C-alpha positions in Angstrom: 18.1 181.2 26.1 18.5 183.7 28.7 18.0 182.8 32.6 15.6 184.1 34.7 16.9 187.5 36.4 17.1 187.5 40.2 15.7 190.2 41.8 19.2 192.5 42.2 20.2 191.9 38.3 16.3 192.9 37.5 17.8 196.3 39.9 20.7 196.3 37.8 18.7 196.4 34.6 16.4 198.9 35.5 19.5 201.2 36.4 20.8 200.3 32.6 17.6 201.8 31.6 17.2 204.8 34.1 21.2 205.8 32.3 19.7 205.4 28.9 17.0 207.6 29.2 19.4 210.4 30.8 21.0 210.0 27.9 24.4 208.5 29.6 26.0 205.7 27.2 26.2 202.5 30.2 29.3 201.0 27.7 31.4 204.4 26.1 32.9 203.9 23.0 35.7 206.7 23.7 39.0 205.8 25.9 40.0 206.8 29.0 43.7 208.0 29.7 45.1 206.6 33.1 47.8 208.4 34.5 48.5 206.8 37.7 47.9 203.5 39.7 46.2 203.2 43.1 49.3 201.3 44.5 51.7 204.1 42.8 49.9 206.7 44.8 49.8 204.6 48.3 53.4 203.8 48.3 55.0 207.5 47.1 52.1 210.0 48.2 53.0 209.6 52.0 56.8 210.6 51.0 55.8 213.3 49.1 52.2 215.0 49.3 52.8 217.8 46.8 52.5 214.6 43.9 49.6 213.1 42.6 48.0 216.7 42.1 46.3 216.0 38.5 45.8 212.7 38.5 43.4 210.0 36.1 42.6 206.7 37.2 40.3 203.5 36.6 38.8 201.3 38.5 35.8 198.6 39.6 33.4 200.2 42.5 34.0 198.0 45.5 32.2 199.6 48.1 30.6 202.8 48.6 29.3 205.1 51.9 26.4 207.7 50.2 26.4 210.4 53.2 24.3 213.4 51.7 26.1 215.8 49.5 28.9 213.8 49.9 30.2 210.2 49.4 33.1 208.2 50.0 33.5 204.6 47.8 36.4 202.3 47.3 38.2 201.8 43.6 39.9 198.7 42.8 42.3 199.1 39.7 44.7 195.9 38.5 47.4 196.7 41.6 45.0 197.2 44.1 42.5 199.4 46.3 41.8 203.4 47.0 39.3 205.4 48.5 37.7 208.3 47.0 35.7 211.5 48.0 32.6 212.5 45.9 31.2 215.5 46.5 28.1 216.8 44.9 29.3 220.6 44.3 32.6 219.3 43.2 31.3 216.8 39.9 28.4 218.9 39.4 28.9 222.8 39.3 25.9 224.8 38.9 22.5 224.1 39.3 22.0 220.7 37.7 22.9 218.1 40.4 21.9 214.9 38.2 25.0 213.2 37.9 25.3 213.0 41.8 21.7 212.9 42.7 21.0 210.8 40.4 23.0 208.3 38.8 26.2 208.2 41.4 23.7 208.0 44.4 20.9 205.6 43.0 22.5 204.4 39.3 26.5 203.0 40.3 26.8 199.8 41.6 29.3 198.0 43.5 31.0 196.6 40.5 30.9 199.0 38.0 33.7 200.3 36.8 34.3 203.9 36.3 36.9 206.9 35.1 37.6 209.9 37.4 40.0 212.7 37.6 41.1 214.4 40.8 43.5 215.3 43.4 45.5 212.9 46.3 44.8 214.2 49.7 44.9 212.7 53.3 41.7 212.4 55.3 41.6 213.3 59.2 41.1 209.5 59.6 44.5 209.4 57.5 43.5 207.7 54.8 44.7 208.2 51.6 41.8 209.4 49.5 41.2 211.2 45.7 39.2 213.8 45.5 37.0 213.2 42.7 37.0 216.4 40.2 35.2 214.3 37.7 33.4 211.1 37.4 32.5 209.3 33.9 31.4 205.4 34.3 32.7 203.4 31.5 31.2 200.1 31.9 27.5 199.2 33.6 27.8 195.7 35.7 24.8 193.4 35.5 25.6 190.9 38.1 26.4 191.6 41.6 29.4 190.6 43.0 29.4 188.1 45.8 28.8 190.2 48.8 26.7 190.2 52.6 25.7 193.5 54.0 26.3 195.0 57.1 24.4 198.4 57.9 25.5 200.5 55.4 29.0 198.9 54.5 29.3 196.2 51.8 31.9 193.4 53.0 32.9 191.3 50.1 32.8 187.3 51.1 35.6 185.6 50.1 34.0 184.0 47.4 35.8 180.3 48.5 33.8 177.6 47.5 36.5 176.3 44.8 34.0 174.9 42.4 32.5 178.2 42.4 36.2 180.2 41.7 37.1 177.6 39.0 34.2 178.1 37.0 33.6 182.0 37.3 37.8 182.6 37.8 36.7 186.1 36.2 34.5 187.0 39.6 37.6 185.2 41.7 40.4 187.4 40.4 37.7 190.3 41.1 37.1 189.8 45.1 40.2 187.6 45.9 43.3 190.1 45.6 45.8 187.2 46.1 44.2 184.8 43.4 45.6 187.6 41.0 49.2 186.8 42.6 48.9 183.4 42.4 49.0 184.0 38.5 51.6 187.0 38.3 54.0 184.3 39.8 53.1 181.4 37.6 54.1 184.4 34.9 57.6 185.2 36.3 58.6 181.6 37.3 58.0 181.2 33.4 59.7 184.4 32.5 62.8 183.4 34.8 63.2 180.0 33.2 62.8 181.6 29.8 65.7 184.1 30.4 67.8 180.9 32.1 67.8 179.4 29.1 68.0 182.0 26.6 71.1 183.0 28.5 72.3 179.7 27.2 71.5 180.2 23.7 68.9 177.6 23.2 66.2 178.1 20.5 62.8 178.1 21.6 60.6 176.9 19.2 57.6 175.2 18.5 55.6 171.5 17.6 52.8 170.2 16.7 50.1 170.1 19.0 47.5 168.0 16.4 49.9 164.7 15.7 49.0 161.6 13.7 51.0 159.6 15.7 50.8 160.2 19.9 54.5 159.3 21.1 57.5 160.7 23.9 55.0 159.3 27.3 53.1 156.2 28.5 49.4 158.1 28.3 46.3 157.7 26.7 45.6 160.1 24.0 42.8 162.7 22.9 41.6 161.7 19.8 40.0 163.9 17.0 39.2 163.7 13.2 40.6 165.9 10.3 38.0 165.9 8.1 39.5 167.7 5.1 42.6 164.7 5.1 40.4 162.6 6.2 42.5 161.2 9.3 42.5 160.5 12.9 44.4 162.8 14.6 46.1 163.3 18.7 45.8 165.7 20.5 49.7 165.7 21.6 50.4 164.0 25.1 54.1 165.2 24.5 56.5 167.2 22.6 59.7 165.1 23.3 59.8 162.9 19.5 59.3 166.4 17.3 62.0 167.9 19.4 64.3 165.2 19.1 63.9 166.0 15.6 65.3 169.0 15.9 68.1 167.4 17.3 68.6 164.9 14.4 68.4 168.1 12.0 71.4 170.2 13.8 70.5 172.1 16.3 72.4 172.0 19.8 69.6 172.7 21.9 65.7 173.3 21.7 63.4 174.0 24.4 59.2 174.5 24.0 57.0 175.7 26.4 54.1 173.3 25.5 50.5 172.9 26.0 49.9 169.0 26.4 46.9 166.6 27.0 46.5 163.6 28.4 42.8 161.8 28.8 43.3 160.5 31.9 41.8 161.2 35.6 41.5 164.0 37.4 42.5 165.3 40.6 44.4 168.0 42.5 47.5 167.1 40.9 46.5 166.2 37.4 44.3 168.1 34.9 44.0 166.9 31.1 45.4 169.9 29.5 48.7 170.9 31.4 51.5 172.8 30.8 55.5 171.1 30.2 58.7 172.9 29.6 61.0 170.5 27.1 64.4 170.7 26.6 67.0 169.0 24.7 70.7 169.5 24.5 73.0 167.3 22.0 76.4 166.3 23.3 75.3 166.6 27.0 74.4 163.6 29.5 71.9 162.8 32.3 73.8 163.8 35.0 75.0 167.4 33.5 71.1 167.5 32.9 71.1 167.3 36.9 73.6 170.1 37.4 71.1 172.4 35.3 67.9 171.7 36.9 69.2 172.6 40.3 71.2 175.5 39.0 67.6 176.5 37.0 65.4 176.2 39.7 67.3 177.7 42.6 67.1 180.7 40.3 63.7 180.7 39.8 62.7 180.3 43.6 65.7 183.4 44.1 64.1 185.2 41.1 60.5 184.8 43.1 61.1 184.8 46.7 64.6 187.0 47.2 65.2 183.0 49.1 65.6 179.7 48.4 64.0 178.0 51.1 60.1 178.4 51.2 56.7 177.6 52.9 54.9 175.2 51.2 51.6 173.5 52.8 53.7 172.6 56.3 57.0 172.1 55.0 59.5 174.3 54.5 61.2 173.2 51.4 64.6 174.6 50.6 66.1 174.2 46.5 69.8 175.6 47.7 72.1 173.1 45.5 72.9 170.5 45.9 70.1 168.4 46.1 69.6 164.6 47.5 70.6 162.1 45.0 69.4 158.0 45.4 68.8 155.3 42.8 65.5 153.8 42.5 66.5 150.8 44.2 68.2 152.7 46.6 65.4 154.6 47.4 62.9 151.2 47.5 65.6 150.0 49.8 65.4 152.8 52.0 61.7 153.0 52.3 60.6 149.4 52.6 63.7 147.6 53.8 63.9 145.5 50.4 66.2 145.1 47.8 64.5 144.7 44.3 66.9 144.5 42.4 67.6 141.4 41.1 63.3 140.1 40.8 61.7 139.0 38.3 58.3 139.7 37.5 56.6 137.1 40.1 58.7 138.1 42.6 57.7 141.6 42.3 54.0 141.2 42.6 54.6 139.0 45.6 56.9 141.6 47.1 54.1 144.3 46.2 51.5 142.1 47.9 53.9 141.7 50.9 53.8 145.4 50.9 50.3 146.3 50.6 50.6 147.5 47.2 48.2 147.0 44.3 49.0 145.7 41.0 46.7 143.9 38.9 47.9 141.5 35.7 48.1 144.1 32.5 51.0 145.6 34.5 54.9 144.1 33.8 57.9 144.5 35.8 58.5 147.9 34.9 55.1 149.1 36.2 55.0 147.1 39.4 57.9 148.5 40.6 56.6 152.2 39.5 53.4 151.3 41.8 56.1 150.2 44.9 58.0 153.7 44.1 54.7 155.6 44.0 53.5 154.3 46.8 56.1 153.5 49.6 58.8 156.5 48.8 57.4 159.2 46.2 55.3 160.6 49.4 58.6 160.5 52.0 60.5 162.7 49.7 59.5 166.7 50.5 63.0 168.0 49.7 64.0 168.6 46.4 65.7 164.8 45.4 66.7 163.6 42.5 65.7 160.1 41.8 68.4 158.3 39.2 68.9 154.8 37.5 65.6 153.8 36.1 65.1 150.0 35.3 64.8 150.0 31.6 61.1 148.7 31.5 59.8 151.7 33.0 62.1 153.9 30.1 61.6 153.0 26.5 63.4 156.3 25.4 66.1 156.9 27.4 69.8 155.5 26.8 70.8 152.3 28.4 72.8 152.7 32.0 76.8 152.3 30.7 77.7 150.5 33.7 74.4 148.7 35.3 72.8 146.1 33.1 68.9 146.0 33.0 68.8 150.0 33.8 68.7 153.0 31.9 70.2 156.8 32.8 67.1 158.4 34.1 66.3 160.9 37.0 63.2 162.6 38.0 63.0 165.0 40.5 60.6 164.7 43.6 59.7 167.6 45.5 57.0 167.8 48.2 55.8 164.0 48.1 55.4 164.7 43.9 57.1 164.6 40.3 58.9 167.7 39.2 60.9 166.9 36.5 61.7 163.7 34.0 64.7 163.3 32.0 67.1 161.2 30.3 70.4 160.6 28.3 68.1 160.1 25.4 68.3 157.1 23.5 69.9 157.1 20.1 70.5 153.4 19.2 67.6 153.3 16.3 68.1 149.3 16.4 67.7 149.6 20.0 64.4 152.3 20.2 63.0 150.1 17.3 62.8 146.9 19.8 62.0 149.4 22.6 59.2 150.6 20.7 57.8 146.5 19.8 58.1 145.4 23.5 55.8 148.6 24.0 53.5 147.1 21.4 53.6 144.2 23.8 52.4 145.6 26.7 49.6 147.1 24.6 48.6 143.7 23.9 48.2 142.6 27.7 46.1 146.1 28.2 48.6 148.1 29.3 46.3 151.3 27.7 49.1 153.3 28.4 52.3 152.0 26.4 53.6 153.6 23.4 53.2 153.3 19.7 55.8 152.6 17.1 56.8 156.0 15.4 58.3 154.8 12.3 59.2 158.8 10.9 60.9 159.3 14.7 63.0 155.9 13.7 64.2 157.0 10.2 65.0 159.9 11.7 67.5 158.5 14.5 68.4 156.2 11.5 70.3 159.4 9.8 72.0 159.5 13.4 71.4 161.6 16.7 74.0 163.1 18.8 74.3 162.1 22.4 71.5 164.1 23.8 70.1 165.1 27.2 66.4 165.3 27.6 64.5 167.1 30.3 60.4 167.4 30.6 59.9 169.5 33.8 56.2 170.5 35.1 55.2 174.2 34.9 51.8 173.5 36.7 53.6 171.2 39.5 56.5 173.8 39.9 54.3 176.9 39.8 52.0 174.6 42.8 55.2 175.1 44.9 56.7 178.4 44.0 52.9 180.2 45.3 52.2 177.5 47.7 48.8 176.2 46.1 47.8 172.6 47.2 46.0 172.1 43.9 46.7 171.9 40.3 43.3 173.8 39.6 44.7 177.0 41.9 47.2 177.6 39.5 45.7 177.3 36.1 43.1 180.0 35.1 40.2 177.8 33.9 40.5 173.9 35.1 38.5 171.4 33.1 35.4 170.9 35.1 32.6 168.6 34.9 29.6 170.0 33.7 27.8 172.1 36.0 24.1 170.6 36.3 22.6 173.3 38.7 19.8 175.0 37.5 21.0 178.6 35.6 
């Protein structure tokens, strides 16, 4: 059902009808050839004012100043804004001045998209401007952009309410040019990472999003039903187990930019739908993978910023190699003064209580350690830091440590107080893997809703033999937050998940 129109919306509908009455199609079907951008003109014209004497450009009207027989306006294309000068006698030669007097002055609005031809000059005020010789309406805007008006000028508000910005990203992109830059940088980040991996001959692949069993991480899944097969399916929480099947199949290195889904809480670091890049390379281990992560993220920073030290909130973070390294137990002892390395579950519960870290009865040893680390250590790790050698209870897919009993060969990179990536020397012993899965089933019986399920087909794949392998999962959204200096994951997602909008339409 169509909502009630505001006064401004009704005025635009009336203008639309007037245009139709004049025989002007407000949504013409033909193409409009563009041969220059606003940014190109502003960059090159000051150096050579003989350029751009026959241009064609299209954009959205962002403000207007009507001054009788001549007017100024500003249009915005994908590269920025530029001023235009519209003279009645130029665009309406002869007696009929309808296009200017009726259309441009009365029925074109801020937000309308127009195409113009003309030439570039510099006004007496020193502003680069397009002198319009022809003008065509390409799209009539029926909703006003968020503006406040002061006298004859239209000054755009910042459209800063986060909820409105996320719900109407299309408006956010129009009125907040810096938002566009965030998403351009996000794409450049992914391109940089992809180029880095392709240069090493790793194969980009695709694996199933709908899975009969969810696995590869400790998380709650979204569940759905396939009618034709009459079976329950899950949106993947990770693609790890499928990528490792490809390593079993003989590929030496595979990676995927994957959309993953976790049916968990939402905050400024978590969205139920998010993007990861997962990489698996045969005959490598977690020490090798740490070196690769350092090199890759340093390169991404240089590609995006031309330097390794960037501003993130109030901190200057430097991604230049090498990064600091702590074992998990070393980090906990460093930040709490307590050595937990020899503690059993009961001793860990007492320690958590002494440290004012909340735990509950469903948590086993690994979860308690994770809570202590997350509460007492992680927020202090601002510069990129590798945390290594996790307790075996926390990592059911990682290989046992080669020298330290009770640990696994795993690392996480922490930056700006949050996990950036997770990596293992991958467990390739099918018997050990089965025992780890069975231990996860026991945790599920205790009430752990994020425990892993037992995947028989994956175990079968391991029984055929998987070479020693290093695996990595790196959060693209978290990395984009850091590389674009954004405080919320919603700021780096075009269309983040939102609660239902209960306000009246």
